[in-house]
Backbone as a chain_set.jsonl record, in Angstrom:
{"seq": "MAAVAQLPVIMIGLHSVGIGSAAMYSKYRRHYIVGAFIVAAIITPPEPVSQVLMAIPMLVLYEVAVLILRVRERRKKASAKQEAP", "coords": {"N": [[28.27, -2.393, 6.524], [25.988, -3.219, 7.781], [24.416, -0.953, 8.006], [23.631, -0.595, 5.401], [21.884, -2.687, 5.05], [19.69, -1.75, 6.334], [18.434, -0.057, 4.641], [15.879, -0.488, 3.183], [14.103, -0.241, 5.356], [14.542, 2.383, 6.22], [13.755, 3.793, 3.912], [11.033, 3.083, 3.773], [10.157, 4.148, 6.165], [10.583, 6.906, 5.698], [8.756, 7.213, 3.643], [6.411, 6.726, 5.01], [6.129, 8.996, 6.585], [5.725, 10.816, 4.653], [7.807, 11.813, 3.077], [9.047, 10.564, 0.919], [8.368, 8.824, -2.188], [7.395, 6.028, -4.248], [7.599, 6.7, -6.909], [9.369, 8.866, -6.812], [11.688, 7.635, -5.842], [12.139, 5.896, -7.939], [12.644, 7.693, -9.964], [15.097, 8.778, -9.206], [16.796, 6.616, -9.366], [19.09, 6.138, -10.986], [20.942, 7.886, -9.867], [21.234, 6.712, -7.385], [22.39, 4.268, -8.069], [24.941, 5.025, -8.981], [25.859, 6.181, -6.593], [25.818, 3.913, -4.925], [27.846, 2.351, -6.027], [29.996, 4.05, -5.557], [30.063, 4.126, -2.744], [30.559, 1.404, -2.305], [33.102, 1.255, -3.438], [34.537, 2.761, -1.629], [34.251, 1.345, 0.773], [35.25, -1.247, 0.304], [38.265, -3.185, -0.461], [40.666, -2.066, -2.991], [39.59, -3.49, -5.45], [37.93, -4.588, -8.268], [36.059, -6.744, -8.352], [35.249, -7.255, -5.677], [34.101, -4.808, -5.138], [31.904, -4.752, -6.869], [30.531, -6.96, -5.876], [29.807, -5.935, -3.437], [28.184, -3.793, -4.133], [25.995, -4.914, -5.464], [24.156, -6.23, -3.56], [23.291, -3.869, -2.307], [21.941, -2.565, -4.365], [19.923, -4.416, -4.908], [18.489, -4.394, -2.483], [17.569, -1.768, -2.57], [15.835, -1.849, -4.797], [13.973, -3.711, -3.851], [12.863, -2.255, -1.761], [11.646, -0.185, -3.219], [9.711, -1.652, -4.62], [8.146, -2.563, -2.46], [7.163, -0.112, -1.554], [5.6, 0.632, -3.753], [3.586, -1.318, -3.65], [2.454, -0.672, -1.186], [1.477, 1.9, -1.772], [-0.459, 1.298, -3.724], [-2.246, -0.25, -2.21], [-3.07, 1.674, -0.381], [-4.381, 3.491, -2.076], [-6.431, 1.816, -2.987], [-7.829, 1.267, -0.601], [-8.666, 3.833, 0.057], [-10.324, 4.318, -2.062], [-12.364, 2.472, -1.625], [-13.42, 3.43, 0.743], [-14.496, 5.878, 0.045], [-17.622, 7.285, -0.704]], "CA": [[27.334, -3.214, 5.766], [24.733, -3.305, 8.512], [23.615, 0.225, 7.671], [23.087, -0.82, 4.064], [20.757, -3.606, 5.193], [18.566, -0.992, 6.875], [17.932, 0.852, 3.608], [14.426, -0.566, 2.976], [13.399, 0.27, 6.544], [14.654, 3.842, 6.177], [12.921, 4.284, 2.818], [9.627, 2.907, 4.147], [9.896, 5.137, 7.209], [10.444, 8.211, 5.059], [7.502, 7.182, 2.899], [5.309, 6.788, 5.981], [5.953, 10.371, 7.038], [5.409, 11.647, 3.497], [8.984, 12.443, 2.486], [9.409, 9.921, -0.341], [7.368, 7.992, -2.857], [7.999, 5.067, -5.168], [7.925, 7.422, -8.143], [10.568, 9.654, -6.572], [12.83, 6.726, -5.769], [12.378, 5.391, -9.295], [13.215, 8.791, -10.738], [16.489, 8.973, -8.805], [17.466, 5.309, -9.361], [20.426, 6.256, -11.577], [21.811, 8.524, -8.878], [21.509, 5.732, -6.343], [23.322, 3.269, -8.603], [26.275, 5.633, -8.919], [26.208, 6.291, -5.183], [26.092, 2.577, -4.388], [29.177, 1.933, -6.456], [30.972, 4.888, -4.858], [30.152, 3.604, -1.37], [31.228, 0.105, -2.39], [34.519, 1.5, -3.704], [35.144, 3.274, -0.398], [34.204, 0.329, 1.819], [35.993, -2.462, -0.027], [39.626, -2.981, -0.982], [40.648, -1.636, -4.403], [39.464, -4.621, -6.349], [36.618, -4.44, -8.897], [35.127, -7.833, -8.044], [34.664, -7.038, -4.355], [33.253, -3.621, -5.221], [30.644, -5.156, -7.494], [29.841, -7.844, -4.931], [29.26, -5.092, -2.373], [27.153, -2.912, -4.686], [24.817, -5.673, -5.896], [23.134, -6.294, -2.511], [22.734, -2.538, -2.083], [20.98, -2.299, -5.44], [18.774, -5.315, -4.721], [17.695, -3.868, -1.369], [16.905, -0.556, -3.053], [14.717, -2.248, -5.656], [12.966, -4.339, -2.99], [12.178, -1.174, -1.059], [10.778, 0.503, -4.18], [8.563, -2.533, -4.852], [7.308, -2.516, -1.258], [6.471, 1.178, -1.553], [4.546, 0.597, -4.783], [2.482, -2.125, -3.126], [1.8, 0.126, -0.138], [0.714, 2.984, -2.403], [-1.648, 0.701, -4.356], [-3.188, -0.62, -1.15], [-3.622, 2.91, 0.171], [-5.353, 3.992, -3.047], [-7.585, 0.912, -2.999], [-8.619, 1.45, 0.611], [-9.294, 5.153, -0.037], [-11.382, 4.19, -3.057], [-13.467, 1.745, -1.008], [-14.009, 4.26, 1.795], [-15.223, 6.981, -0.546], [-18.98, 6.873, -1.119]], "C": [[25.987, -3.284, 6.461], [23.825, -2.113, 8.21], [22.958, 0.068, 6.306], [21.859, -1.724, 4.144], [19.521, -2.899, 5.729], [17.921, -0.069, 5.842], [16.433, 0.723, 3.364], [13.623, -0.012, 4.154], [13.408, 1.797, 6.551], [13.746, 4.412, 5.089], [11.437, 4.176, 3.151], [9.245, 3.902, 5.239], [9.723, 6.534, 6.632], [9.14, 8.307, 4.28], [6.317, 7.337, 3.848], [5.062, 8.205, 6.483], [5.767, 11.347, 5.881], [6.603, 12.295, 2.819], [9.342, 11.825, 1.138], [8.253, 9.144, -0.923], [8.092, 7.045, -3.803], [8.4, 5.761, -6.467], [9.198, 8.247, -7.975], [11.804, 8.762, -6.539], [13.144, 6.128, -7.148], [13.041, 6.452, -10.163], [14.709, 8.947, -10.443], [17.268, 7.659, -8.718], [18.891, 5.407, -9.903], [21.41, 6.886, -10.603], [22.188, 7.528, -7.783], [22.502, 4.684, -6.824], [24.752, 3.806, -8.545], [26.738, 5.735, -7.475], [26.545, 4.956, -4.554], [27.472, 2.101, -4.797], [30.272, 2.789, -5.825], [31.159, 4.403, -3.43], [30.866, 2.261, -1.363], [32.719, 0.278, -2.642], [35.236, 1.995, -2.454], [35.266, 2.179, 0.654], [35.148, -0.835, 1.547], [37.433, -2.147, -0.418], [39.578, -2.628, -2.47], [40.707, -2.814, -5.374], [38.061, -4.575, -6.956], [35.609, -5.529, -8.518], [34.461, -7.608, -6.69], [33.765, -5.801, -4.344], [31.898, -3.959, -5.822], [29.842, -6.047, -6.553], [29.264, -7.078, -3.748], [28.1, -4.247, -2.902], [25.88, -3.671, -5.042], [23.781, -5.816, -4.782], [22.5, -4.94, -2.203], [21.668, -2.216, -3.125], [19.733, -3.167, -5.296], [17.888, -4.808, -3.596], [16.945, -2.6, -1.762], [15.681, -0.906, -3.884], [13.601, -2.921, -4.85], [12.175, -3.265, -2.252], [11.228, -0.421, -1.99], [9.539, -0.344, -4.473], [7.612, -2.535, -3.66], [6.521, -1.212, -1.214], [5.364, 1.222, -2.596], [3.34, -0.197, -4.306], [1.729, -1.341, -2.058], [0.953, 1.242, -0.734], [-0.543, 2.446, -3.075], [-2.687, 0.337, -3.313], [-3.845, 0.616, -0.539], [-4.669, 3.507, -0.77], [-6.605, 3.126, -3.072], [-8.447, 1.09, -1.756], [-9.308, 2.814, 0.61], [-10.471, 5.107, -1.015], [-12.606, 3.491, -2.471], [-14.166, 2.582, 0.036], [-14.842, 5.397, 1.222], [-16.587, 6.519, -1.027], [-19.249, 7.102, -2.577]], "O": [[24.954, -3.397, 5.802], [22.603, -2.255, 8.164], [21.846, 0.551, 6.09], [20.904, -1.545, 3.388], [18.41, -3.41, 5.586], [16.956, 0.627, 6.155], [15.749, 1.747, 3.337], [12.58, 0.614, 3.96], [12.395, 2.427, 6.855], [13.048, 5.4, 5.317], [10.667, 5.085, 2.842], [8.136, 4.437, 5.236], [8.817, 7.264, 7.033], [8.496, 9.357, 4.26], [5.336, 8.004, 3.52], [3.924, 8.576, 6.774], [5.663, 12.555, 6.092], [6.429, 13.243, 2.053], [9.897, 12.518, 0.285], [7.279, 8.844, -0.234], [9.266, 7.245, -4.116], [9.433, 5.436, -7.054], [10.015, 8.32, -8.893], [12.834, 9.087, -7.129], [14.308, 5.887, -7.467], [13.896, 6.143, -10.994], [15.494, 9.221, -11.352], [18.303, 7.604, -8.054], [19.807, 4.816, -9.331], [22.567, 6.475, -10.521], [23.326, 7.51, -7.314], [23.367, 4.257, -6.059], [25.664, 3.105, -8.106], [27.884, 5.41, -7.165], [27.46, 4.87, -3.735], [28.19, 1.509, -3.992], [31.372, 2.293, -5.583], [32.289, 4.281, -2.958], [31.699, 2.012, -0.492], [33.523, -0.484, -2.106], [36.409, 1.684, -2.244], [36.278, 2.098, 1.35], [35.777, -1.351, 2.47], [37.781, -0.994, -0.674], [38.568, -2.864, -3.133], [41.723, -3.083, -6.014], [37.084, -4.528, -6.208], [34.42, -5.243, -8.382], [33.245, -7.754, -6.565], [32.774, -5.761, -3.614], [30.864, -3.501, -5.335], [28.624, -5.91, -6.444], [28.314, -7.546, -3.121], [27.132, -4.012, -2.179], [24.787, -3.116, -4.93], [22.606, -5.545, -5.03], [21.315, -4.866, -1.878], [20.62, -1.659, -2.8], [18.618, -2.704, -5.535], [16.665, -4.79, -3.733], [15.811, -2.387, -1.332], [14.612, -0.325, -3.697], [12.421, -2.721, -5.136], [10.953, -3.359, -2.135], [10.123, -0.059, -1.586], [8.434, 0.191, -4.563], [6.395, -2.51, -3.842], [5.338, -1.213, -0.873], [4.301, 1.791, -2.346], [2.199, 0.205, -4.533], [0.498, -1.349, -2.033], [-0.154, 1.505, -0.266], [-1.594, 3.082, -3.0], [-3.878, 0.585, -3.505], [-5.033, 0.602, -0.219], [-5.716, 3.975, -0.323], [-7.717, 3.644, -3.168], [-9.674, 1.066, -1.849], [-10.425, 2.937, 1.113], [-11.484, 5.777, -0.813], [-13.742, 3.857, -2.772], [-15.379, 2.466, 0.209], [-15.802, 5.834, 1.855], [-16.701, 5.483, -1.683], [-20.342, 6.804, -3.057]]}, "num_chains": 1, "name": "protein.A"}
């Protein structure tokens, strides 16, 4: 579970080095949802409630990371716009 909590940090780090963008993560959101439920099914006992309760925080952290990346991209565009003569 601790590795799952690091997801936003990993996504922001990849974005900082130019490997990912908010648009890319939004495009592959469906794949991540399926993957989150697969990981939750592997980690938890075979009970649907615990699987869903494990997948929901993973999905929320993913969406938070995408929102953070969108804000960062907007700020970067705004600062580039101000710097350009």
